[in-house]
C-alpha positions in Angstrom: -34.7 21.8 109.5 -31.4 24.1 110.1 -28.9 21.8 108.5 -31.3 22.1 105.1 -31.5 25.6 105.3 -28.0 25.6 105.9 -27.1 23.5 102.9 -29.6 25.6 100.7 -27.8 28.8 101.2 -24.2 27.2 101.1 -25.6 26.1 97.7 -26.8 29.7 96.5 -23.9 31.2 97.8 -21.4 28.8 96.0 -23.2 29.1 92.7 -23.2 32.9 93.2 -19.7 33.0 94.1 -19.3 30.6 91.1 -20.6 33.3 88.5 -19.2 36.1 89.9 -15.7 34.6 90.0 -16.5 33.5 86.0 -17.0 36.5 85.1 -14.2 37.8 86.9 -11.8 36.1 85.4 -13.7 36.2 81.8 -13.1 40.5 82.3 -10.0 39.6 83.1 -9.2 37.7 79.8 -10.9 40.3 77.6 -9.2 43.0 79.1 -6.0 41.2 79.1 -6.3 40.7 75.1 -7.5 43.8 74.2 -4.2 45.2 76.0 -2.5 42.5 73.7 -3.8 42.9 71.0 -3.1 47.4 71.3 0.5 46.6 72.2 0.8 44.3 69.2 -0.9 46.9 66.8 1.2 49.4 68.1 4.1 48.0 67.4 
């Protein structure tokens, strides 16, 4: 029983971290592309 709960908690945590990490990477990518676009527009 404890092992099943542990698996469930681990799966939920990994899913949460995957979502958080993908959102983090996406925002980093958006900030980077925005700054690159701003720099190319300034020059």
